[in-house]
C-alpha positions as CSV (number, residue, x, y, z in Angstrom):
1,M,115.7,20.1,99.7
2,S,118.1,17.3,100.0
3,R,119.3,16.0,103.5
4,Q,123.0,17.5,103.4
5,Q,120.9,21.1,102.7
6,L,118.2,20.3,105.1
7,S,121.5,19.8,107.7
8,G,123.2,22.7,106.3
9,A,120.1,24.7,106.8
10,I,119.7,24.1,110.8
11,A,123.6,23.4,111.5
12,Y,124.7,26.8,113.7
13,Q,128.3,27.9,113.3
14,E,129.6,29.4,116.6
15,G,131.4,32.5,116.7
16,Q,135.4,32.4,117.2
17,G,136.4,32.1,121.1
18,L,132.8,31.2,122.4
19,N,134.2,29.1,125.1
20,Q,135.9,32.1,126.3
21,V,132.9,34.2,126.7
22,H,131.9,35.1,130.0
23,R,128.5,33.5,129.3
24,W,126.6,35.0,132.5
25,R,128.0,38.6,131.7
26,A,126.3,38.5,127.9
27,F,123.4,36.7,129.7
28,A,122.7,39.8,132.1
29,V,123.3,42.2,128.6
30,L,121.1,40.5,127.0
31,A,118.6,39.9,130.0
32,V,118.1,43.7,130.2
33,S,117.4,43.8,126.5
34,F,114.6,41.4,126.7
35,F,113.5,43.0,129.7
36,M,112.9,46.4,128.3
37,T,110.8,45.3,125.5
38,I,108.7,43.5,128.0
39,A,108.2,46.2,130.3
40,D,107.3,48.8,127.7
41,L,104.5,46.8,126.9
42,A,103.0,47.8,130.5
43,I,104.9,50.9,131.9
44,V,102.5,53.2,129.3
45,N,99.4,52.2,130.7
46,V,99.3,53.9,133.8
47,A,100.7,57.0,132.2
48,L,98.0,56.9,129.5
49,P,95.8,59.4,131.1
50,T,98.4,62.2,131.8
51,I,99.8,61.7,128.2
52,G,96.2,62.1,127.0
53,R,96.2,65.3,128.8
54,D,99.3,66.9,127.9
55,L,99.0,66.3,124.0
56,H,95.5,66.7,124.0
57,M,94.6,63.1,122.4
58,A,91.1,62.0,121.5
59,E,90.1,58.6,124.0
60,S,90.2,56.8,120.0
61,S,93.9,58.3,119.8
62,L,95.2,57.1,122.9
63,Q,94.7,53.4,122.7
64,W,97.3,53.7,119.6
65,V,100.1,54.4,121.9
66,V,99.5,50.7,123.3
67,T,98.3,48.9,120.1
68,G,100.9,50.5,117.7
69,Y,103.9,49.1,119.7
70,A,101.9,45.7,120.0
71,L,101.0,45.5,116.1
72,T,104.5,46.3,115.3
73,F,106.0,43.7,118.0
74,G,103.9,40.9,117.1
75,G,103.8,41.6,113.3
76,F,107.7,41.8,112.7
77,L,108.4,39.1,115.6
78,L,109.1,36.1,113.1
79,L,110.7,38.0,110.5
80,G,113.2,39.4,113.2
81,G,114.2,36.4,114.2
82,R,115.0,35.1,110.9
83,A,116.9,37.8,109.9
84,A,119.0,37.3,113.4
85,D,119.8,33.8,111.9
86,L,120.8,34.5,108.7
87,L,123.0,37.9,109.2
88,G,124.3,37.4,113.0
89,R,122.4,37.5,115.7
90,R,124.7,39.9,118.1
91,R,124.8,42.5,114.5
92,I,120.9,42.4,114.5
93,L,120.3,42.9,118.3
94,M,122.7,45.9,118.3
95,A,120.3,47.2,115.2
96,G,117.1,46.3,117.2
97,L,118.5,48.0,120.2
98,A,119.7,51.3,118.2
99,V,116.4,51.6,116.8
100,F,114.5,50.7,120.0
101,T,116.6,53.9,122.1
102,A,116.4,55.8,119.6
103,S,112.4,55.5,119.5
104,S,112.1,55.8,123.1
105,L,114.1,58.8,122.9
106,A,111.8,60.2,120.2
107,C,108.3,59.2,122.2
108,G,110.0,61.2,125.3
109,L,110.4,63.9,123.1
110,A,107.0,63.8,121.4
111,T,104.9,67.0,121.8
112,T,102.2,65.8,118.9
113,D,99.7,62.5,119.5
114,S,101.0,61.6,116.2
115,F,104.5,61.7,116.3
116,L,104.3,59.7,119.8
117,I,102.3,57.2,117.8
118,L,104.6,56.9,115.1
119,M,107.2,56.7,117.4
120,R,105.7,53.8,119.4
121,C,105.4,51.8,116.4
122,L,108.8,52.4,115.6
123,Q,109.6,51.3,119.1
124,G,107.6,48.0,118.7
125,L,109.8,47.4,115.3
126,G,113.0,47.3,117.7
127,A,111.3,45.0,120.2
128,A,110.5,42.6,117.4
129,I,113.9,42.9,116.3
130,V,115.6,42.6,119.8
131,L,114.0,40.1,121.3
132,P,114.4,37.1,118.9
133,A,118.0,37.9,118.4
134,A,118.8,38.2,122.0
135,L,116.6,34.7,122.8
136,S,118.8,32.6,120.1
137,I,122.0,34.0,121.6
138,V,121.0,32.6,124.9
139,M,120.0,29.2,123.3
140,N,123.8,29.3,121.5
141,M,125.8,30.2,124.7
142,F,124.3,27.6,127.1
143,P,124.5,23.7,125.9
144,E,121.1,21.7,126.7
145,G,121.5,20.5,130.3
146,A,121.3,22.2,134.1
147,E,122.9,25.7,132.6
148,R,120.9,26.4,129.9
149,N,117.4,25.3,132.2
150,K,119.1,27.7,134.7
151,A,119.0,30.3,131.9
152,L,116.1,29.7,130.6
153,G,114.2,29.6,134.2
154,V,115.8,33.0,134.7
155,W,114.5,34.5,131.6
156,G,111.4,32.9,132.2
157,A,111.0,34.9,135.6
158,I,112.4,38.2,134.0
159,G,109.6,38.3,131.4
160,A,107.1,37.5,134.2
161,S,108.3,40.4,136.1
162,G,107.9,42.5,133.3
163,A,104.1,43.5,133.5
164,T,104.6,44.1,137.2
165,V,107.9,46.2,137.3
166,G,106.4,48.4,133.9
167,V,103.1,49.7,135.6
168,L,104.7,50.4,139.3
169,A,107.9,52.1,137.0
170,G,105.6,53.9,135.3
171,G,103.0,54.9,138.3
172,L,106.6,56.0,140.2
173,L,108.1,58.0,137.1
174,T,104.7,59.4,136.2
175,R,104.2,60.9,139.5
176,Y,107.3,61.9,140.3
177,A,109.1,63.3,137.2
178,G,106.8,63.3,134.3
179,W,105.5,60.6,131.5
180,Q,108.1,61.4,129.4
181,Y,110.7,59.9,131.7
182,I,109.4,56.6,131.2
183,F,110.6,56.4,127.7
184,F,113.9,58.5,128.5
185,L,114.2,55.5,130.9
186,N,114.9,53.5,128.4
187,V,117.8,55.4,126.4
188,P,120.8,55.4,129.3
189,I,120.0,51.2,129.0
190,G,120.0,51.0,125.5
191,A,123.0,52.9,124.9
192,A,124.7,50.7,128.2
193,A,123.9,48.0,126.0
194,L,125.2,48.8,122.7
195,L,128.2,49.6,124.1
196,L,128.6,46.1,125.7
197,A,127.4,43.8,123.4
198,P,130.0,43.8,120.7
199,R,132.5,43.6,123.9
200,I,130.9,40.4,125.6
201,V,128.1,39.1,123.4
202,P,129.1,36.6,120.8
203,E,128.2,36.2,117.2
204,S,126.5,33.3,115.9
205,R,124.5,32.5,112.6
206,L,122.6,30.3,111.0
207,T,124.9,28.3,108.4
208,T,123.2,28.2,104.9
209,A,123.8,28.4,101.1
210,R,120.9,31.0,100.8
211,R,119.4,33.6,102.8
212,R,115.8,33.6,102.7
213,Y,113.3,36.2,103.9
214,D,109.7,36.7,103.8
215,P,109.5,41.1,103.8
216,F,105.9,40.9,102.3
217,G,104.5,38.1,104.2
218,A,105.3,40.4,107.4
219,V,104.4,43.7,105.5
220,T,100.7,42.7,104.5
221,V,100.1,40.7,108.2
222,T,101.4,44.0,109.9
223,G,99.4,46.5,107.7
224,G,96.3,44.2,107.6
225,L,95.6,43.9,111.1
226,S,96.8,47.8,111.6
227,L,93.8,49.0,109.3
228,L,91.7,46.6,110.9
229,V,92.5,48.0,114.0
230,Y,92.2,51.3,112.9
231,A,89.1,50.5,111.1
232,I,87.5,49.7,114.4
233,S,88.8,52.4,116.3
234,T,87.9,55.2,113.9
235,A,84.2,53.5,112.7
236,P,82.2,55.1,115.9
237,Q,83.3,58.7,114.8
238,A,83.1,57.9,111.1
239,G,80.0,55.7,111.1
240,W,80.0,51.6,110.2
241,G,78.1,51.8,106.9
242,T,80.4,55.0,105.5
243,A,82.6,54.6,102.6
244,R,85.8,55.4,104.7
245,T,84.9,52.8,107.1
246,V,84.3,49.9,104.6
247,A,86.7,51.1,102.3
248,L,89.5,50.5,105.1
249,L,88.1,47.1,106.1
250,A,88.1,46.1,102.5
251,T,91.6,47.0,102.1
252,S,92.3,45.1,105.6
253,V,90.7,41.9,104.3
254,A,92.7,42.1,101.1
255,L,95.8,42.8,102.7
256,L,95.5,39.5,105.2
257,A,94.2,37.6,102.3
258,A,97.1,38.4,100.3
259,F,99.1,37.3,103.4
260,V,97.7,34.1,103.5
261,V,98.7,33.4,99.2
262,I,102.7,34.6,100.0
263,E,102.8,32.4,102.4
264,T,101.4,29.3,100.5
265,R,103.8,30.5,97.5
266,V,107.1,32.0,99.0
267,E,110.6,29.5,99.4
268,A,110.8,30.3,103.0
269,P,107.3,31.6,104.4
270,L,107.1,33.8,107.5
271,I,105.0,31.4,109.3
272,P,104.5,27.6,106.9
273,L,100.7,27.3,106.6
274,R,100.7,23.7,106.9
275,I,101.8,24.0,110.8
276,F,98.0,24.6,111.3
277,R,97.7,21.1,110.5
278,L,98.8,20.2,114.0
279,K,95.3,20.8,115.9
280,T,96.7,21.3,119.5
281,L,99.3,23.9,118.0
282,A,96.4,25.7,116.3
283,G,94.2,25.7,119.3
284,A,96.8,26.8,121.6
285,N,97.2,30.1,119.2
286,A,93.9,30.6,119.0
287,V,93.4,30.4,123.1
288,S,96.9,32.9,122.9
289,L,95.3,34.9,120.5
290,L,91.8,35.2,122.8
291,L,94.0,35.3,126.0
292,G,96.3,38.2,124.6
293,G,92.5,39.7,123.4
294,S,91.0,39.7,127.1
295,F,94.0,40.0,129.4
296,F,95.7,43.3,127.6
297,A,92.7,44.8,127.1
298,F,91.6,44.3,131.0
299,I,94.7,46.2,131.7
300,F,94.0,49.0,129.6
301,I,90.2,49.6,130.3
302,G,90.8,49.2,134.0
303,T,94.1,51.7,134.5
304,L,91.5,54.1,132.5
305,Y,88.6,53.5,135.2
306,M,90.9,53.6,138.0
307,Q,92.3,57.0,136.5
308,Q,89.4,58.9,135.0
309,V,86.4,57.6,137.5
310,L,87.9,56.9,140.3
311,G,90.7,59.6,140.5
312,Y,94.2,57.5,141.4
313,S,97.2,58.8,140.7
314,A,99.4,57.0,138.5
315,L,101.7,55.5,140.9
316,K,98.4,54.3,142.9
317,A,97.0,52.8,139.9
318,G,100.5,51.0,139.3
319,L,99.6,49.7,142.7
320,A,96.7,48.2,142.3
321,W,97.7,46.6,139.5
322,L,99.9,44.2,142.5
323,A,96.5,42.8,143.2
324,T,96.8,40.6,139.8
325,S,100.3,40.2,139.2
326,L,101.2,38.9,142.8
327,T,98.7,36.5,142.9
328,S,99.7,35.1,139.4
329,V,103.1,34.7,140.7
330,A,101.8,33.0,143.9
331,F,99.7,30.1,142.0
332,A,102.5,29.6,139.1
333,G,103.5,27.0,141.2
334,L,100.4,25.0,141.9
335,S,99.8,25.6,137.9
336,Q,103.0,23.9,137.0
337,A,102.1,21.0,139.7
338,L,98.9,20.5,138.1
339,V,99.6,20.6,134.5
340,T,102.7,18.2,135.0
341,R,99.9,15.7,136.5
342,G,98.3,15.2,133.2
343,L,95.4,18.0,133.7
344,A,97.2,20.2,131.7
345,R,94.1,20.8,129.6
346,L,92.1,21.4,132.5
347,V,94.3,23.9,133.7
348,M,93.9,25.7,130.5
349,A,90.2,25.8,130.4
350,A,90.1,26.7,134.0
351,G,92.4,29.7,133.6
352,M,90.9,31.4,131.0
353,A,87.2,30.6,132.5
354,M,88.9,32.9,135.8
355,I,90.4,35.5,133.3
356,G,86.9,36.0,131.7
357,G,85.4,35.4,135.2
358,G,87.2,37.7,136.6
359,I,86.9,40.4,134.3
360,L,82.9,39.9,134.3
361,W,82.9,40.7,137.8
362,A,84.6,43.9,137.5
363,T,81.7,44.4,135.3
364,Q,79.8,45.4,138.7
365,V,82.1,48.9,139.5
366,T,80.8,51.9,140.2
367,V,81.1,55.5,140.2
368,H,82.1,55.7,143.9
369,G,84.1,52.5,143.9
370,T,86.9,51.5,146.1
371,F,89.7,49.1,146.3
372,W,88.6,46.5,148.4
373,A,84.9,46.8,147.6
374,S,85.3,46.8,143.7
375,L,88.6,46.0,142.5
376,A,90.7,43.5,144.7
377,G,88.2,40.4,143.7
378,P,88.4,40.5,140.3
379,W,91.7,41.6,140.0
380,A,92.8,38.8,142.1
381,I,90.9,36.2,140.1
382,V,92.2,37.6,136.6
383,G,95.7,37.3,138.4
384,V,95.1,33.3,139.3
385,G,93.7,33.2,135.9
386,T,96.9,34.2,134.0
387,A,98.6,31.9,136.1
388,F,96.4,29.1,135.3
389,A,96.3,30.1,131.7
390,F,100.0,31.0,130.1
391,I,101.6,27.8,131.6
392,P,99.8,25.1,129.4
393,V,99.3,27.4,126.5
394,S,103.1,27.7,126.1
395,I,103.5,23.9,126.1
396,A,100.5,22.9,123.8
397,A,101.7,25.6,121.4
398,L,104.9,22.7,121.0
399,A,102.6,20.1,120.8
400,G,104.2,17.6,117.7
401,V,106.2,20.3,116.4
402,A,109.4,18.6,115.0
403,E,112.6,20.0,116.9
404,H,113.9,22.5,114.3
405,E,110.8,24.1,113.9
406,A,110.4,24.8,117.8
407,G,111.1,27.9,117.1
408,L,109.1,28.7,114.7
409,A,106.4,27.4,117.0
410,S,107.4,29.6,120.1
411,G,107.4,33.0,118.1
412,L,104.0,32.3,116.5
413,L,102.7,32.0,120.8
414,N,104.2,35.7,121.1
415,T,103.2,37.1,118.1
416,T,99.3,35.9,118.6
417,Q,99.8,37.0,121.9
418,Q,100.5,40.7,120.6
419,L,98.3,40.7,117.8
420,G,95.4,39.5,120.1
421,G,95.9,42.4,122.5
422,A,96.3,44.8,119.9
423,I,92.9,43.9,118.6
424,G,91.3,43.5,122.0
425,V,92.6,47.1,123.2
426,A,90.9,48.4,120.0
427,V,87.7,46.7,120.3
428,A,87.5,47.4,124.1
429,S,88.2,51.2,123.8
430,T,85.9,51.5,121.1
431,I,83.1,50.1,122.7
432,A,83.9,52.3,126.0
433,A,84.0,55.5,124.0
434,T,81.2,55.0,121.9
435,H,78.5,53.8,125.1
436,A,80.2,56.9,127.2
437,T,79.4,59.6,124.1
438,T,76.2,58.3,123.6
439,L,75.6,58.8,127.2
440,L,76.8,62.1,127.7
441,H,74.7,63.4,124.9
442,Q,71.6,62.3,126.8
443,G,72.5,64.3,129.6
444,A,74.4,61.7,131.7
445,A,77.1,63.2,134.2
446,P,80.7,62.5,132.9
447,A,81.7,60.2,135.5
448,A,78.5,58.1,134.9
449,A,78.7,58.0,131.3
450,L,82.6,56.6,131.9
451,T,81.8,54.3,134.4
452,S,78.6,52.8,132.0
453,G,81.2,52.7,129.0
454,F,83.9,51.3,130.9
455,Q,81.2,48.4,132.2
456,W,80.4,47.6,128.8
457,A,84.0,47.4,127.7
458,F,84.5,44.5,130.6
459,W,81.9,42.7,129.2
460,A,83.5,42.3,125.6
461,C,86.7,41.5,127.2
462,G,85.4,38.7,129.6
463,A,83.3,37.3,126.6
464,I,86.6,37.4,124.7
465,G,88.3,35.6,127.5
466,L,85.7,32.9,128.0
467,A,85.2,32.3,124.4
468,A,88.4,30.5,124.9
469,V,86.9,28.0,127.1
470,P,85.0,25.7,124.1
471,V,88.2,26.5,122.0
472,T,90.3,24.6,124.4
473,Y,88.1,21.9,124.4
474,L,87.5,21.8,120.4
475,L,91.1,22.2,119.2
476,I,93.3,21.0,122.2
477,R,93.9,16.8,121.9
478,R,94.5,15.4,125.2
479,H,97.3,13.0,124.2
480,E,98.7,15.2,122.0
481,L,99.3,18.1,124.8
482,A,100.4,15.0,127.4
483,I,103.5,14.2,124.9
484,A,104.0,18.1,125.0
485,V,104.1,18.0,128.6
486,A,106.3,15.1,129.1
487,S,108.4,16.3,126.6
488,A,108.7,19.8,128.4
489,S,109.1,18.2,131.9
490,A,112.2,16.3,130.4
491,K,114.0,19.1,128.8
492,P,113.6,23.3,128.5
493,Q,111.5,24.3,126.3
494,P,112.8,25.5,122.9
495,A,113.1,29.7,123.0
496,S,111.0,31.6,120.3
497,A,114.0,33.0,118.6
498,D,115.3,30.3,116.7
499,V,112.8,30.8,113.6
């Protein structure tokens, strides 16, 4: 590619009248759209036992309400960002909002487990379209400097509060309105955003001679990971050595191998594999995968334990998670200060050690546990760990990355977190269900069998979290991370939407 072509490929064409746009009004619409997609990751967790009872869902199927969303969200995130850049960010944002809003309505109207899971996958696809388009528009509306810093600071706070508000809203709506309303809530919000977007959100796109996508890359990686999760989830019932399970695993491996081949041959790969030559970036994404796999699975299993064993209502379970989210917010400032003083790698390792250690502490939960005796300590330690882990991981994911590829690197980080969460939930729920079923067949009481199954799942989640500590020191280079920290302190971090 010539220099002229390259400059054309990375030059953004601003929409007409951008200076006349009320930027903060447009930002409000984009922020609400972003918040919906983030909150939906957590809002269903406290409603899962109620959904399972109403739709007569098996334990192995229940986890797909979470993993179906996470898989399509993570699998199509980078493709959604590229489509937004090439086809027009506002246009793609509106398409994503339409998909997300319609599938939310369908989720609330679901009367069977298979239809609900299918619509949750469609919701994840809508979120994968909305998020990068919205963030790209924000980056285009605000010039680099104080105004963009302020916008991205608010954006980050919205993302950080999404999980907290999600679990609380999920508990309140499930308790007082019904689980269907955790999905119906998105409908008027999404419809309002769709009506306002063409009036106040500016259009912009990437100016390039050719529009090149990688749909086969997105389909093979998402399909391969979906089959992997499905094989893990159904293996305990079908048998690990059966032809069905072996065929599913083999097909999953073949699709993932095809993804690697595709990425090395297409003109515009979804994930240029050369980017993984940067050791710190590769390490950050490995840690991100393990972070998603441990933390999201911990939320899933912890919620089931509180409701199925301790008998917590959806609202009480949502309130219990405040021990994690509020602690995370309280220690975020200390984490930021330590990172800027050159201790980023140590902070990252400590954060993952606390996440893993806190989850292992949770293995001591009992059938007759109480919040203060069984939950408060582990829940709070995991909260501190997330504050210490997320910040340096986000910075390390950009270490050594050229400016025009910063969006790709940020999007890749979001992708690994979501896919890690999907796989982690599948592994943890499979372990819990398998062990509990074995004990029930041996004559154990239901509550005792469930508790033991959840304890085993916590062991797995804790081990996944602790595995990130050696990865941090083996793959992440201190000098590369120091340069990335200095760069992040000097200017705002690029958004994940500029793919």
